[in-house]
N, C-alpha and C positions, 0 to 999 in steps of 0.2 A: 892935140888932135889925133895923134896916132895911138889909139887905145891898145892895139896889139903890142906896140913897143913898150908901153907902160906896163902891161901885164908881164912882160919878159923880165922886168926888174923885181918882181915879187918872189919871195920864197914861199909864202903862204898868203891866203886871203881869209880874213875873218869878216864874216857878214852876218850880223845879228839883228834882224828885224825883231821887234818886241812882241809881235803877235802873228798869227797865221795869215791874217788879212792885211798886214802892213805893206806888202809889195803888191803892186798891180799885176805885174807879170814876172819880175825877177830876172831880168836879162843878165844881171851880174853873175848869177850862178852859171849860166850857159857860157858866157864869155870866159870866165875863169877856167872852167873845165876845158873848153876848146884850146885855151892858151897853155894848158898843162900845169895850171897852178892848183895845188891842193887846197881844199877848203875846210875851214872850221866854221860851221854855220848853224842857224836855226831854219826851220821850214817856214816858208812864206811864199805866196804867189805860186809860180810854177814849181818851186821847191817842194811843195806838198806832194807832187807827183814824181818829181825827178830824183830827189835826194834819198840815198840809202846809206845809212851809217856803216862805216867800215868797208864799203864797196866803192863809192865814188866821192865820199866826203867823211868828215867826222862831225857828227851832230852834237849840239849842246842844247840843253833846255833853255827856254826863253828866260832871259835875265839872270842866267846862272854863270857868274864870273869864274867860279871854281871849275865847272865843266869846260868852259872855254879855255882856260889856262891848261887844264889837263889834256885837252884835245891838241893844243899847240905843242905841248911837251911830247905827246905821243907821236905826232907827225915829225917832229924834229929828231926824235931818237929812234924811230922804227923805219928804216929805209925800205924794207920790203913792203910794208903797209903803204908808205908814201908812193912808191912806184906803182902799186896796185891801184891806188886811188887816182893817180894821174892817168894811167892807161884806161881805166874804166870811165873816168870823167870825160876823156876825149871821145871815147866811143859813144857815151850817152849824149854828149853835146851834139854830135852829128845827127841824132834823131830829130833835132829841132832845126836842121838846116833848111827845111821847107816851110818855115814860118813866114807869114806875110810881112813880117818886119824886115825890110830890105837891109837895114843897117846890120841886123843880126846875121842875115844871110851872107852879106859880104864879109863880115867879121869871121864867121865860121869857116867859110871857104878859104880865108887867109891862113887858117891853121889846119885845114883838113889834110895836108900832106905831111905834117910834122909827126915823126915817129918816135923820136928820142927826146929825153928831157935831161936837163942838167941838175935836177934835184937829187 
């Protein structure tokens, strides 16, 4: 029930919808970013507008296991990139704090004061 606590246990989040239209909204992107969890993902739902490779996530092509693996290795081995992605992800997640989805709103405000990360 405590999604924020669950995200705090993640080192990374891999989210790989198989098409651009597979996600209705894509709340998981915003939740992970707000929680300071770096993403390896494909674009779908809101991710089509939100995700920027190397800025707030590492993007992989649809159904490409090699790119997904390479993205995880890159995040695990490149601390400056990981820190940049976490900081930019938190910033970008806050753009969606005014969404009509109250669960997202409450979740984002729960992370809005977090400035540091343990990654």
